[in-house]
C-alpha positions as CSV (number, residue, x, y, z in Angstrom):
1,X,-97.4,-49.2,132.4
2,X,-99.4,-49.9,135.5
3,X,-101.9,-47.4,136.9
4,X,-100.4,-45.8,140.0
5,X,-103.8,-45.3,141.6
6,X,-106.4,-48.0,142.3
7,X,-109.5,-48.1,140.2
8,X,-111.6,-46.9,143.1
9,X,-109.3,-43.9,143.6
10,X,-109.4,-43.1,139.9
11,X,-113.3,-43.1,140.1
12,X,-113.1,-40.8,143.1
13,X,-110.8,-38.5,141.2
14,X,-113.2,-38.3,138.3
15,X,-116.0,-37.4,140.7
16,X,-113.7,-34.8,142.4
17,X,-112.8,-33.2,139.0
18,X,-116.4,-33.1,137.9
19,X,-117.2,-31.3,141.2
20,X,-114.3,-28.8,140.7
21,X,-115.6,-28.0,137.2
22,X,-119.1,-27.5,138.6
23,X,-117.6,-25.2,141.3
24,X,-115.8,-23.2,138.6
25,X,-119.0,-22.7,136.7
26,X,-120.9,-21.8,139.9
27,X,-118.2,-19.3,141.0
28,X,-118.3,-17.7,137.5
29,X,-122.1,-17.4,137.6
30,X,-122.0,-15.9,141.1
31,X,-119.2,-13.6,140.0
32,X,-116.9,-15.1,142.6
33,X,-114.1,-14.8,140.0
34,X,-111.1,-15.0,142.3
35,X,-112.4,-18.4,143.5
36,X,-112.9,-19.5,139.9
37,X,-109.4,-18.5,139.0
38,X,-107.9,-20.2,142.1
39,X,-109.7,-23.4,141.1
40,X,-108.5,-23.2,137.5
41,X,-104.9,-22.6,138.6
42,X,-105.2,-25.6,141.0
43,X,-106.4,-27.8,138.1
44,X,-103.6,-26.7,135.9
45,X,-101.0,-27.5,138.5
46,X,-102.6,-30.8,139.4
47,X,-103.0,-32.1,135.8
48,X,-99.5,-31.0,134.6
49,X,-97.8,-32.3,137.7
50,X,-99.6,-35.7,137.5
51,X,-98.5,-36.0,133.9
52,X,-94.9,-35.2,134.7
53,X,-95.0,-37.7,137.6
54,X,-95.9,-40.4,135.0
55,X,-93.3,-39.6,132.4
56,X,-90.3,-38.5,134.5
57,X,-89.5,-41.8,136.2
58,X,-85.9,-41.7,134.8
59,X,-85.2,-38.0,135.0
60,X,-82.6,-37.3,137.7
61,X,-84.5,-34.1,138.6
62,X,-87.9,-35.9,138.6
63,X,-89.1,-34.3,141.8
64,X,-88.3,-30.7,140.8
65,X,-92.0,-30.0,140.1
66,X,-93.1,-31.2,143.6
67,X,-93.2,-29.1,146.7
68,X,-93.1,-26.0,144.5
69,X,-89.4,-26.2,143.8
70,X,-90.3,-24.9,140.3
71,X,-93.3,-22.9,139.3
72,X,-96.1,-23.8,136.9
73,X,-94.3,-22.1,133.9
74,X,-91.3,-24.3,134.4
75,X,-93.5,-27.4,134.6
76,X,-95.3,-26.4,131.4
77,X,-92.0,-25.8,129.7
78,X,-90.8,-29.2,130.8
79,X,-93.9,-30.9,129.4
80,X,-93.5,-28.9,126.1
81,X,-89.9,-30.1,125.7
82,X,-91.1,-33.7,126.2
83,X,-93.9,-33.1,123.7
84,X,-91.4,-31.8,121.1
85,X,-89.2,-34.8,121.7
86,X,-92.2,-37.2,121.3
87,X,-91.5,-38.8,124.7
88,X,-93.8,-41.5,126.1
89,X,-97.2,-40.3,124.7
90,X,-96.7,-36.6,125.4
91,X,-96.3,-35.8,121.7
92,X,-100.1,-35.6,121.3
93,X,-100.5,-32.7,123.7
94,X,-101.5,-29.5,122.0
95,X,-98.5,-27.2,122.5
96,X,-100.6,-24.2,121.8
97,X,-102.9,-25.2,124.7
98,X,-99.8,-25.5,127.0
99,X,-98.7,-22.0,125.8
100,X,-102.2,-20.6,126.5
101,X,-102.1,-22.2,130.0
102,X,-98.7,-20.7,130.7
103,X,-100.0,-17.3,129.5
104,X,-103.1,-17.6,131.6
105,X,-101.0,-18.4,134.7
106,X,-98.8,-15.4,134.0
107,X,-101.9,-13.1,133.8
108,X,-103.3,-14.6,136.9
109,X,-100.1,-14.0,138.8
110,X,-100.0,-10.4,137.7
111,X,-103.6,-9.9,138.9
112,X,-103.0,-11.6,142.2
113,X,-99.9,-9.5,142.9
114,X,-101.7,-6.3,142.0
115,X,-104.9,-7.2,143.8
116,X,-104.5,-5.2,147.0
117,X,-102.8,-2.2,145.7
118,X,-104.7,1.1,145.7
119,X,-103.8,1.8,142.0
120,X,-105.2,-1.5,140.8
121,X,-108.0,-2.5,143.2
122,X,-110.7,-0.7,141.2
123,X,-111.8,-2.9,138.3
124,X,-110.2,-6.1,139.6
125,X,-113.6,-8.0,139.7
126,X,-114.0,-7.6,136.0
127,X,-110.4,-8.6,135.3
128,X,-110.7,-11.7,137.4
129,X,-114.0,-12.6,135.9
130,X,-112.6,-12.3,132.4
131,X,-109.6,-14.4,133.5
132,X,-111.9,-17.1,135.0
133,X,-114.0,-17.2,131.8
134,X,-110.8,-17.7,129.8
135,X,-109.5,-20.4,132.2
136,X,-112.5,-22.7,132.3
137,X,-112.2,-23.9,128.7
138,X,-108.5,-24.3,129.1
139,X,-109.1,-26.5,132.1
140,X,-111.7,-28.6,130.2
141,X,-109.3,-29.0,127.3
142,X,-106.4,-29.9,129.5
143,X,-108.6,-32.6,131.2
144,X,-109.4,-34.1,127.8
145,X,-105.7,-34.1,126.8
146,X,-104.4,-35.6,130.0
147,X,-107.1,-38.3,129.9
148,X,-106.0,-39.1,126.3
149,X,-102.4,-39.1,127.4
150,X,-103.1,-41.3,130.4
151,X,-104.9,-43.9,128.2
152,X,-101.9,-44.0,125.8
153,X,-99.4,-44.0,128.6
154,X,-100.9,-47.1,130.1
155,X,-100.4,-48.9,126.8
156,X,-96.6,-48.4,127.0
157,X,-95.0,-51.7,128.1
158,X,-91.5,-50.2,128.9
159,X,-90.7,-46.6,129.6
160,X,-88.2,-45.3,127.1
161,X,-85.0,-43.7,128.4
162,X,-85.6,-40.1,129.5
163,X,-84.4,-37.7,126.8
164,X,-81.1,-36.2,127.7
165,X,-82.0,-33.1,125.8
166,X,-85.0,-32.5,128.1
167,X,-83.0,-33.1,131.2
168,X,-80.1,-30.8,130.1
169,X,-82.5,-27.9,129.5
170,X,-84.1,-28.3,133.0
171,X,-84.3,-25.0,134.8
172,X,-83.7,-26.6,138.2
173,X,-80.6,-28.4,136.8
174,X,-79.2,-25.1,135.5
175,X,-80.0,-23.3,138.8
176,X,-78.2,-26.0,140.8
177,X,-75.2,-26.0,138.4
178,X,-74.8,-22.2,138.7
179,X,-75.0,-22.3,142.5
180,X,-72.5,-25.1,142.7
181,X,-70.0,-23.7,140.2
């Protein structure tokens, strides 16, 4: 497969991601834990979405993960289904890592929604700091895995047919079918 981005853009992306990782470290050190969590979450969304952009060329719902039509949990589940089916280099993703990311995102969402409630406000700094410290290694491992995936993906000469089983289990497809039927 051909790279979608120019070599220069890919170099800029590497520089950007190195900067984001440094910002996460800095935010954790300064106890700016909400910022660190926000950056971790943005990294998860970005890496998982870019992976899905590569492998979903033949999926009829290929844009479901763009424009927030589906959340991060749905995107992670889609990637896991593709991993389980051994589709286009995704089989090497660590499914436990994907589960951990999904769990981290769920914990983050709970904290964000509880952030400005009187009953929960006290102690939030520690909770977010703990979450940020859990998130940073997940981001680093996801970066390693998506880099390895990308390298393998570019070795593929022809994309295989998108797995029908993965498409049939798509949450967006099921949602659309239930609203049309």
